[in-house]
C-alpha positions in Angstrom: 44.4 357.2 135.0 46.2 353.8 134.8 48.3 354.7 137.9 45.1 355.3 139.9 43.6 352.1 138.8 46.7 350.2 139.7 46.6 351.7 143.2 42.9 350.8 143.4 43.8 347.2 142.4 46.2 346.9 145.3 44.2 349.0 147.8 41.5 347.9 148.8 41.5 344.7 146.6 44.9 343.5 147.8 46.2 342.7 144.3 49.8 342.4 145.7 48.8 339.3 147.5 47.6 337.6 144.3 50.9 338.6 142.7 52.8 337.2 145.7 50.9 333.8 145.6 51.4 333.4 141.8 55.2 334.3 142.2 55.4 331.6 145.0 53.6 329.0 142.9 55.9 329.9 140.0 59.0 329.3 142.2 57.6 326.0 143.4 57.0 324.8 139.8 60.3 326.0 138.6 62.0 323.9 141.3 60.3 320.8 139.9 62.3 321.3 136.6 59.7 319.4 134.7 57.1 322.2 135.0 59.7 325.0 134.4 57.7 326.5 131.5 54.5 326.7 133.6 56.5 328.3 136.4 57.9 331.0 134.1 54.4 331.7 132.9 53.2 332.1 136.6 56.1 334.6 137.2 54.8 336.6 134.1 51.3 336.5 135.6 52.7 337.8 138.9 54.5 340.5 137.1 51.3 341.5 135.3 49.3 341.5 138.6 51.7 344.1 140.0 50.5 346.7 137.4 47.6 345.2 135.5 46.4 348.5 134.0 49.9 349.5 132.7 50.9 346.2 131.2 49.5 343.3 129.1 50.1 339.6 128.7 51.0 338.4 125.1 52.3 335.2 123.6 55.8 334.7 122.5 54.7 334.4 118.9 53.0 337.9 119.1 56.0 339.4 120.7 58.1 338.2 117.8 56.2 340.8 115.6 58.1 343.6 117.3 61.2 341.8 118.7 62.2 338.7 116.7 64.2 336.2 118.6 65.8 332.8 117.9 64.5 329.8 119.8 65.7 326.3 119.6 63.4 323.5 118.3 63.9 321.4 121.4 62.6 324.2 123.7 59.6 324.8 121.4 58.8 321.1 121.4 59.1 320.8 125.2 56.8 323.8 125.7 54.3 322.1 123.4 54.4 318.9 125.5 54.0 320.8 128.8 51.1 322.7 127.2 49.2 319.5 126.3 49.9 318.0 129.8 48.8 321.2 131.6 45.5 321.5 129.6 43.1 319.8 132.2 44.7 321.8 135.0 44.4 324.9 132.9 40.7 324.3 132.4 40.1 324.0 136.1 42.2 327.1 136.9 40.4 329.1 134.2 37.0 328.0 135.5 37.8 329.1 139.0 39.1 332.4 137.6 36.0 332.8 135.5 33.6 332.2 138.5 35.6 334.7 140.6 35.5 337.3 137.8 31.7 336.9 137.4 31.3 337.3 141.2 33.4 340.4 141.1 31.3 341.9 138.3 28.1 341.1 140.1 29.3 342.8 143.3 29.6 346.2 141.4 32.3 347.3 143.7 34.7 344.7 142.6 34.5 345.6 138.8 38.1 346.7 138.7 39.2 343.4 140.1 36.9 341.6 137.6 38.6 343.5 134.7 42.0 342.4 135.9 41.0 338.7 136.0 39.4 339.2 132.6 42.7 340.3 131.2 44.6 337.5 132.9 42.2 334.7 132.1 44.0 333.5 128.8 47.3 333.4 130.7 45.7 331.5 133.6 44.2 329.0 131.2 47.6 328.5 129.4 50.6 330.2 131.1 53.2 328.6 128.9 55.0 331.1 126.5 53.2 334.1 128.0 55.2 337.3 128.4 54.3 340.5 130.3 55.0 343.6 128.3 54.3 347.4 128.7 50.9 348.5 127.4 52.5 350.4 124.6 54.2 347.3 123.2 50.8 345.5 123.3 49.2 348.4 121.4 52.0 348.2 118.8 51.4 344.4 118.4 47.7 345.0 118.0 48.4 347.7 115.3 50.7 345.4 113.3 48.1 342.6 113.4 45.4 345.0 112.4 47.5 346.1 109.4 48.0 342.5 108.4 44.3 341.9 108.6 43.6 344.9 106.4 46.2 343.7 103.9 44.7 340.3 103.6 41.2 341.8 103.3 42.5 344.0 100.4 44.3 340.9 98.8 47.7 342.5 99.2 50.8 340.6 100.1 53.4 341.8 102.5 56.7 342.0 100.6 59.8 341.4 102.8 62.1 344.3 102.9 65.4 343.6 101.1 68.5 345.7 101.0 69.8 346.5 97.5 72.3 348.9 96.0 70.9 352.1 94.5 70.9 351.9 90.8 72.4 355.2 89.8 74.9 356.3 87.1 77.6 356.5 89.7 77.1 352.8 90.6 75.7 351.2 87.4 76.8 353.0 84.2 74.9 350.4 82.1 71.7 352.5 82.4 73.2 355.4 80.6 74.9 353.6 77.7 73.4 354.9 74.4 72.2 352.3 71.8 75.2 351.3 69.6 74.8 351.0 65.8 75.4 347.7 64.0 78.9 348.6 62.9 79.9 349.8 66.4 79.2 346.4 67.8 81.7 344.7 65.5 85.2 344.1 66.8 88.4 345.1 65.0 88.9 341.8 63.2 85.3 341.9 61.8 85.8 345.4 60.6 89.1 344.6 58.9 87.5 341.5 57.2 84.6 343.6 55.8 87.0 346.3 54.5 89.4 343.8 53.0 86.6 341.9 51.3 84.6 344.9 50.1 83.3 343.1 47.0 81.4 340.6 49.2 79.5 343.3 51.1 77.3 346.2 50.2 79.0 349.5 49.6 77.3 351.4 52.5 78.4 348.8 55.0 82.0 348.9 53.8 82.1 352.7 54.0 80.7 352.6 57.6 83.3 350.1 58.6 86.1 352.2 57.2 84.7 355.2 59.0 84.4 353.2 62.2 88.1 352.0 61.9 89.2 355.7 61.5 87.1 356.8 64.6 88.6 354.1 66.7 92.2 354.9 65.7 91.6 358.6 66.4 89.8 358.0 69.8 93.1 356.8 71.4 94.1 360.4 72.0 91.0 360.9 74.2 91.8 357.9 76.4 93.6 359.7 79.1 91.2 362.6 79.1 88.2 360.3 79.4 89.7 358.3 82.2 90.1 361.5 84.3 86.4 362.3 83.9 83.9 361.4 86.7 80.8 359.5 86.1 78.6 362.7 85.9 80.6 364.0 83.0 80.5 360.7 81.2 76.7 360.7 81.6 76.5 364.2 80.3 78.5 363.3 77.2 76.7 360.0 76.4 73.4 361.6 77.0 74.1 364.2 74.2 76.1 362.5 71.6 75.2 365.0 68.9 77.2 367.7 70.8 80.5 366.0 70.8 82.9 364.4 68.3 82.4 360.7 67.5 86.0 359.9 68.6 85.2 361.3 72.0 81.9 359.4 72.1 83.6 356.1 71.3 86.3 356.7 74.0 83.6 357.5 76.5 81.7 354.3 75.5 84.8 352.1 76.1 85.4 353.8 79.4 81.8 353.4 80.4 81.9 349.7 79.5 85.1 349.2 81.6 83.6 351.0 84.6 80.5 348.8 84.3 82.6 345.6 84.2 84.5 346.7 87.3 81.3 347.7 89.1 79.7 344.3 88.4 82.9 342.5 89.6 82.7 344.5 92.9 79.0 343.6 93.2 79.8 340.0 92.7 82.5 340.1 95.4 80.1 341.9 97.8 77.4 339.3 97.2 79.9 336.5 97.8 81.0 338.2 101.1 77.4 338.4 102.3 76.8 334.8 101.3 79.8 333.7 103.3 78.8 335.9 106.2 75.3 334.4 106.2 76.8 330.8 106.1 79.0 331.6 109.1 76.1 333.2 111.0 73.9 330.1 110.3 76.7 327.8 111.3 77.2 329.7 114.5 73.5 329.7 115.3 73.3 325.9 114.7 76.3 325.4 117.1 74.6 327.6 119.7 71.4 325.5 119.3 73.4 322.3 119.7 75.2 323.6 122.8 71.8 324.7 124.4 70.2 321.3 123.6 73.2 319.4 125.1 72.9 321.6 128.2 69.1 321.1 128.5 69.0 317.5 127.3 69.5 315.8 130.8 66.8 318.0 132.3 64.4 317.3 129.5 65.0 313.5 129.7 64.7 313.7 133.5 61.4 315.6 133.2 60.0 313.1 130.7 61.0 310.2 132.9 59.5 311.8 135.9 56.3 312.5 134.0 56.1 308.9 132.8 56.8 307.6 136.4 54.1 310.0 137.8 51.6 308.7 135.2 52.5 305.1 136.0 52.0 305.6 139.8 48.8 307.5 139.2 47.5 304.6 136.9 48.5 302.0 139.5 46.8 304.0 142.2 43.6 304.3 140.2 43.6 300.6 139.4 44.3 299.6 143.1 41.4 301.8 144.2 39.2 300.2 141.6 40.1 296.7 142.9 39.4 297.8 146.5 36.0 299.2 145.5 35.2 295.9 143.8 36.3 293.8 146.7 34.1 296.0 149.0 31.1 295.4 146.8 31.7 291.7 146.7 32.0 291.5 150.5 28.8 293.5 150.8 27.0 291.1 148.5 28.3 288.1 150.4 27.3 289.6 153.8 23.8 290.3 152.5 23.4 286.8 151.2 24.7 285.3 154.5 22.1 287.3 156.5 19.4 285.8 154.3 20.7 282.3 154.8 21.7 281.9 151.1 25.0 281.1 149.7 26.3 282.5 146.5 29.2 281.9 144.3 30.8 284.1 141.6 31.4 283.2 138.0 34.2 284.3 135.7 32.4 287.5 135.0 32.1 288.4 138.7 28.2 287.8 138.5 26.9 286.1 141.7 24.6 283.2 141.4 22.6 281.3 144.1 24.2 278.1 145.2 21.1 277.0 147.2 18.9 276.7 144.1 
C-alpha cells in the first residue's frame, strides 16, 4: 500500500520535482557554510519526499531513544543559534506549505499530496536537526515514548539497566555461610586466654572453649580434602551441618571464608579495571570533541562574523531607506508650500512651521 502511495505521489503529483528542488536548496545553503545545518535539514526533507509514505522525519533527540550518539557541545550550540536565526524564515516557509496543503485538501484529488505536506510541515518550519528514518524506526520511537508516558502516568520511574555479577554460591560464598556460635568467632589467643583463666569465666564457656580448641586442632587433617572440594560440595556440607563432623564443618568454614576473600579481591580488581577503562574512554571522547571543535572552530567563527556583517549591512540599508523616505517627504512638503506661495522652515523635531506668519 505504501509503495502504491509513493508512486501516486510521484505520478501524477510530480513529487520527485519537490525532492529535487529541496536537494538543490540544501546544496546551496551548505555551500554558504553558515547555514550548513539548515542545508542538511533540506537534504533530509528531500530524502523524505522521495518516499514519503515509507519514511518519517524525526528530531535528533527522538532518534537518540533508539540509537544513542555522542554530539559535541559546540555543534549543539551552533545548531541552536541557527535555529533562532532561521525562525522568521521558517514561519514564512511553514505558512506557504500550510496554504498549499489546505488547497490540496480542498481540491479532493490532491489529498495524497496534502498528506505529504502535512507530514513534512514540522521539518519545513524547523529543518535543523531533522533526520529521515524508515517508518519502522519512527513506529519504534513512538512506542518508546508511549511507554514512558504510561510509566509517568502510573508514577513509575524507569530504572537504568546496570550490569552486575550474578550472586550465586559459586561466585559469592558469603550467602551460604551458616551462623557461627559465640565461641567459634573467637580467635586462638582468646580461646587460650579463657581456658588458662578458667576461674574468671563461667564453667560452660570454658568447656565450650576447650572443645573448640580440640575441634580446631583435629580439623587440620581435613584441610587438603576440603580444598579439593568444589563450591557445590561445600554448599551441601554447610547447608546440613548436623550430618557431618564438627571438625569437617570448621574446615569447610575456613575454606569458605578464604574463597570469599579471594572472590571479593577479584571483584575489587574488576571494578578497578572498569573504572580505569571508563576514565580512558571519557578521556578519549574529550580529546575527540576537542579535535572536532578545533577543526570546526574557524568555520563557526567565520559563520558568526558573516552573520554579524550581514546584519550590519541589513541595518545600514534599512536606515538609509528610512532617510531617503524622510527626504522625499520633506521635499514633497517644501514643493507643496512653494506652490501655495508660502515658505516653511523645519525645527529640530523636523516639524515644518510657516515663515510667512
